[in-house]
N, C-alpha and C positions, 0 to 999 in steps of 0.2 A: 512767583514764589510757590504757589500751589502746584504748578506744572513741574517745577524742579523737585519738589517733595515727592510727587507721584513717581517720576521717572527714577529718582535715586533709590526707590524701594527695591528695584531689581538688583543692583550691586550690593545693597545692604543685606538682603536675604542671602546672597551668595557668600558674603563675608561671614554671616552668622553660620552658614553651612560649613565654611572653612574652619571657623573656630571650634565647631563641634568635632570635626575630624582631628584638629590639633590636640584637643583635650583628651580624646580617646584614640590614640594613634595606632593601637595594636590590631590584632587579628579579630575579625568579625565584631567590631564595636557596635554596641546596641544603638540603633536609631540613626547612625551616621549616614548610611546609604539612603535611607528614606528622607532624611533632612536635606541631603544634597539634591535628590530628585525633586523634592518639594520646592527648593530654591530655584531649580531650573524651570519648573512650571510657573512659579510666580514671575520669573523674568520674562517668560513668553507672554503672560498676561499683561505685564507692564508694557512690553513692546507693542502689542496690539492696541493698548490704550494710547500709546504715543502716536500711533497712526491715526486713531480717531481724533486726537487733539490737533494733529496737523491738518486733517481734512476740515475740521470745524473752525479752527482759529488761524490757520496758516503758519508759515515759518516764524519762529520767535526764538529769543534767548531768555532763559529764566535763570536768575542768580539765586544761589543758595547761601553762599558765604563768599567773601573776597577771594578770588582765584578759583572758585568752584562754581561752575554754571553749566547749564544744559543748552546746547544748540540743537533745536528741533527743526529739521528740514527734511527734504526727501532723502538726502544721503544718510543722515543719522538714523532716520526711521527705517530705511532698508537694512542698514547694518545692525540695528538693534534686533530686528526680526530675525535676521540671518544668524547672528551670534547666539541669541537666546534659543532658537530652535535646534541648531547643531549642538549647543551646549547641553540642552536637555537630553538629546539622543545619546550623546557621548557619556554623560553621567549615568544614564540608565544602563547603558552597555557596560560601563566600568564596574558597576556594582556586582555584576556577575563575573566579569573577567578577572578581577583581583580578589575574588572571594577566597578566603583562607590564607592570603599573604600575611606575612608577619607585620608589615607596616601598612595594612589596608586602610585604616582610619586616616593616617597621615597622607596617603595618596589621594583619597577623596577630598581631603582638606585643601591640598595644593591644586587639585583640579578646580575646585570652587573658587579659590583665590585667583587663579589664572583667568577664569571666565569673568570674574568681577573686574579685574584690571582691564580686560579687553572691552567690556561694556563701558567702563569709565572713559576709555580712550575714544570710542566711536561716538559717545554722546557729548564729548567735551566742547564747551563753549568758550573756554578761556585757555590761554597758553600754559598757565600753571598746572591746571588739571591735565592737559594734554601731555606735558612733559613727565609729570609724576606717574601717570598711567602708562606711558610708554616704557619708563624704567621699571615699573612694577611688573609689567608683562614679561620683560626679559628675566627678571630675578625669579619670579614664580615658575616660569617655564624651566629655568635652570634646575630647580629642585626636582621637577618631574623627570628631566633627562637623567638625573642621578638617582632614580628610584632604586636601581640596582648598583650601588656604589662599588661593589667588588668586581664588576666586570670591566676589564681594561678598555675595551672599545667604547663603552658608555662614557668612561671618564675622559677618553681622548676626544670624542665628539663634543661632549659638554664643555671641555676646555676651549675648543675652537669656537664654539657658539658663544662662550663668555667673552672671548676676545672681540669677535665681530660685533656682538650686541653692545659691548662696552664702548667701542668706537662709535657705534650708532647713537648711543645715549649721549656721549659728549657732543656729537654733531647736532643732535636735536636741541640740546640746551643752547648751543651757540646760535642756532637758527632762531630760536625763540627770543633770545636776547636782542639779536639784530632786528627782528621784526618789531618787537616792543619799542625799541629805541627809535627805529625809523618811522613808525606810524603813530607813536605816542600813546599806544593802548595795547593791552594784552587781550582784549576781547576779539575773538576770531571773526565775528560778523563785521565788526568795525574795520578790521584789517582787510577783509575781502572787499568790502565796499570801497575802501580807499584805493586798493590796488586796481579795481575795476575802473575807477575814475582817473587812474594814471598818476596818483600821488606817490611820493617817495620812491622813484624808480631805482635809485642806487641801492637802497635798503632791500627793496623787493628782489632785485637781481641777485644780491648776495644771499638773501633768504631762500630764494628758489634753488640756488646752487647747493646750499646746505641741506635743504629739504630733499632734493634729489639724491644727494649722497647718503643721507640717513635712510632713505627708502631703499636704495640699492643695497646697503649693508644689511638691512632687515630682510630683504627679499631674496637672499641667497643668489645674487647675481655673480657671474663669472668675474674674477677668479676666487671669490670668497664663498663659493657654494658648497665646499666640501663637507662642512658639518651637517648639512641637511641630508646628504646621502649616506651618512654614517650613523644616524640616530636610530638604528634598528634594534638596539638592545633595550630600548625603553618599551613599556607595555603598549599594545596596539591602540588603546584609547588615547594615549598621549600623541601617537603618530597621527591619528585622525584629527585631534584638536589642533595640532601644530600645522599640518598640511591643509586643513580646511578652514582654519581660523587665524592663528597667530601670524602665519607667514604672509597673510594678506594685509598686515598692518602697513607695510611700505606703500602698497597701492592705495590704501585708504588715505594715507597722509598726503600723497600727491593729488588725489581727487579732492580732498577737503580744501587744499590750498591751490586749487586749479587757477583761480584768478591771479595769484602771485606767480605761478609757474609760467603763465603766458607772457609775462613781462621779460622773461629771459629765454629767447629763442635758441641761444647757444646751448643752454642747459638741456632744452628739449631735444636738440640735435644729438647731443651726447647720449641721451637716454634712448633715442631711436637706434643708434649704432650698438650700444651695449646690450640693450634688450633684444634686438634682432639677433645678434650673435649668440647670446645666451639661449634664446629659443631654439635656434638651429642646433647648437652644440648639445643642449640637454635632450632634444628630441632624438638625435642620432645616437647618443650614448645610451639612452633608454632602450633602444632596440637591441642592444647587445647584452643586456642584463638577464641573468637566469633566475634570480631570486625575485619573488613577487613584490615584496615591500621595497626592495632596492629599485626595481623598475618604476614603481609608483613614485618613489622619491625623485628620480631623475625626470619623471613626467612633471612633477611639481616645479622643478628647476626650469624646465622648458616653458611651462605655463606662466610662471612669474616673469620670465623674460618677455613673453608675448604681452603680458599686462604692462610691463615697463615700456615696451614698444608702443602700445596704444596710448599711454600717457605722453610719450615723446611726440606722438603725432597729434596731440591735443584732443584726442577722442575720449574725453573723460566720461561721458555717459556710457560709452561702450566698455570702458575699463570697469565701471561699476557693475555693468551686466556680467562682465567676465568674472569679477570677484564672486558674484552670487552663483553663477553656473559652476565655476570651478570648485567652490566650497562644497556645494551639494554633491557634486560628482565624486570629489576626492574623499569626503567623509564616508560615503557609501562604499567606495572602493577599498579603503583601509579597513573599515569595520567588517567587510565581507571577504577580506583577503584570505582568511583562514580556510574558506571553502574553495579557493582557487585550485589547490592541489587535488582535491576530490574531483573537481570539474575536469581538470586536465586528464585525469585517469580514465574518465568516461568517454573522452573524445576518440572517435574512430574516423580516420581519413576516408572520405567517400570515394576517392578515386585518385588519379595521378595529379601531381602538382601542376597548377595552372601557370604556364610560362608565357607571358605576353611577348609578342614581337615588337620591334621598334615601330613598325607601322601601326599596330594596334594602340600602342601608347600614344603616338601622335594623334590618332583619331580621337582617343579619349580626351586628350587635353584640348583639342580644338572644339570638341563637343561641349566640354565643361565651360570653356570660355564663351561659347555661343549661348549656352544656357544662362550663364551669369549676366551676359549683356541683355538678354531678354527679360530676366528678373529685374535688373536695374531699370530697364525701360518701363516695365510694368509698374514698379513702385514709383517711378518718377511721374508717370501719367496719373497715378492715383493720388499723389501728394503735391502735384504741381512742381516737381523737381526742386523743392525747397529744402528737403531734409538731407540731401546727399552732398557732403563735402568731398573734395578730391581725396582727402585722407581716408574717409570712410569707404570710398570706392576702391582705393588701393588695398585697404584692409580686406574688403570683400574678395578682391582678386587673390590675395594670399590665401584666404580660407577656401576659396573654390579649388585651389590646387589639391587640397585634401579630397574633395569630391572627385576631381579628375583621377587621382590615384586609385580610388575605389572603383571608378568606372573602368580604368585600365585593367584592373584585376578581373573585372567581370567580362571584359572583351577578350580575355586571353582565349586562345584557340581551344584549349582543353577544358575550359570552365563549363559546367553544366548551364544550359540556357535558363533554367529556373533560378539558379544562383545569380546569373547576370541580370535578369529582370528584377529580382529582389534587391540586389545591390543598387541598381540605378534608382529604383523607386524610393528606397530608404535614404539614399544620399540626397535625392532631390527634396524629399520631405524634410530632412534635417536642415537643408539649406534654406528652404522657405520658412521653416520655423525660426531659424536664427535671424533672418532678415526681418521677420515680423517682430521678434523680440527687440531687435535693434531699433526699429522705428518706435516701438513702445518706450524703450529706455530714453530715447532722445525727447520724446513728447513729455514723459514723466518728469525729467530733470530740467526741462526748459524753464529758465528764470532762476534756477538754483545753481546750475553749472554753466559756465560761459560757452557761447557758440564757438565752434572750431573756426579759427581764422583762415583766410585764404593763404595757401602756401607760397613762399617766396622761392627764389632760385635754389637756395640750400635745401629747403624742404622738398622741392621737386626732385633734386638729385638723390636725396635719401629715400624718397618714395620709390623711385625707379630702381635703386640699388636693392631695397628690401624686397620688392616684387620679383626681381630677377633672381635673387639669392634663394628665396623660398621656392620659386618655380624650378630652379635647377635641382634643389634637394628633392622636391616631389618627383621630378622625372627620374632621378637616380634611384629613388625608392621603388618607383613603378618598374624600373628595369632591373631590379635587384636579382631576380632569378637568372638573368643573363650574365651577370658579372660576379655573382657571389662566390663562384668556385675558382676564380682567377687567383693565382698565388699572391698577387699584391693585395687582394681583398682580405686574405687571411691575416696578414700583418696589420692592415687597417683595423680589422675587427679587434685584434689584441689591444691596439692603441686606444680605440674608442672604449673598450671594456674598462680600461683604466682611466677613463676621462682625460685622455691626452696628458696625464701625469700632472695636471695643474694642482691637484690636491696634495700630491707628494711634495711638490715645491712648497706649498703652504705648511705642511708638516715640518719640513726642514727649517723654514723660517721661524716656526714656533718652538724649535728645539727638538725636533725628531718625534719619535713615537712615545712621548712622555705620558705616563699613566699615573702620575702622583696623585694622592688623595686630595691635594689642594686644588685640583682642577675645577 
C-alpha cells in the first residue's frame, strides 16, 4: 500500500499540473509552466524512488484500490525513468516553444495529462488500469494533435489517428476481457505467472493475438502508418512526446505480456513479417523525404517496425533496450530539428562525391561479417556462450549490415583516408557499445522477461528471410551512387516519396481528404 501511494504521486502531480492549465487556458497563464515543470521533476524523483524500492525489496505488486495497482519490476522501473525524464525535458522545452500562444495554458495542461496517462500505463499492475490508461493516452494525445484546429492537415491526421487508436482501444478491451476470463484474474503478475506455467493456453493464444493487433495499431505499422507521417502541423514538443514516448506504447504492451506472447508462435511469426516489412519500407521512404520532421517521422515508422520484429523474434529484453535508445534519440532529434536548417546551410562539400565500386562494397560487407563473427566469438568466450540465442545472432547480423554500409562508403575510391579511418572506428565503437548494452539488457531483465526459446522450422525460415532482406537493402543503399541516375530510379524515388501510395488508399477508405471539424 505504501509503495503504491509513493509511485502514484507522479501521475497525481501531473494531473494537478494539467488541472492548473485547464483552469487557466489562455496566453501566458501565471504559474502554469512552472507547475508543469515541477510536476515533471516530481515524476523523475518518484521514478528514481521506484528504482530504489525495486533494488531493496525486489519485484512486487502494490494495490491502491480495486483495479488500480502498481507492478514494480525492471520493465516498469525502466519505463518510469524514461517517461518521466523525457516528459520533464519536453515540458521545459514547451514552456518556451508555445510562449505567447492563445491557448498556451490548455496546451501545457494536455501535455501533463498525456504524460500522466503514459505513467499510469507503464506502472499498471491490473488490467483495469492498463486499459483505462491506454484509452486515456489516445484521447489526450488527440487533443494535442488538434492544438491548431483550423489547419486542415492537422484535422486530417488527427482523424486518421482517432480511427486507428479507436480500433486499438476496442482490441485492448477485448484482449483484457479474454485474459481475465481465461486466467480468472485481472492481476497482471498472476496472468504472467500462469502463462509461464502453461495454464489456459487457448485464452493466452487469443489474448496474444489481440495484444499483437493492439500493439500494431498503436505503433503505426504498415498500412496504418499514415497518420504518424502527417502530424507535422502540431507543435514540435508534441512531436517529440509522440515519437519518443506515446508511440512506444505498443512495444511496451508486448514486452509487458511477453510470457503470454510466447504461447502463440503463429502471432510472433506474423509480427516478424509485418515488422520486418515496415522497417524496410519506412527506412527506404525516409531517405526520399526533404522535410526534416517528415524524415524523422518515417524514421520512427521504420524503428517501430524493427521493434515489432524484435518482439516477433521473442527478443523482449532487446526490444526494451530499443525502446529506451529510440526514445532518447528521437526526443533529441525532434527538439533539435529547428537547428537542422542552419546546420545544412553551413555544410560545405569537402571534395568529390565518394562512389564505391561493386568490388569495394563486397569487401566492406565481407569485412563487416568477419568483424561481427569475431565480436560474437569474443562475447561468447567471455560469457560461456549462454547469452546468445539464434534470434539475437540474427538480429546482430541485420544490424551489422548498417556498419557494412558505412564501411563501404569509407572504402570508396575517392573518399579521404582520414574519413575512411574515422568511419570504421566510429562504426566499430558503436557496434561494440550496442552489443555491450545488449548483454546488459539481457542480464538486467533475467527473471523478469522470459528467455528466448529455440527457433523451430518456421522461425528459422523467417530469420533467414529477414537477414537476406535487410542485407539486400543494405547492399542497394551502398551501391546507390551507381544506380541513382538510372531512369528507373527516378520513378522509384517518386513512388517511395509518396510512401507507395498506401496512405492515399487509407485516405480513400476514410472518405477522402475530409477536414471536417468533427475529426
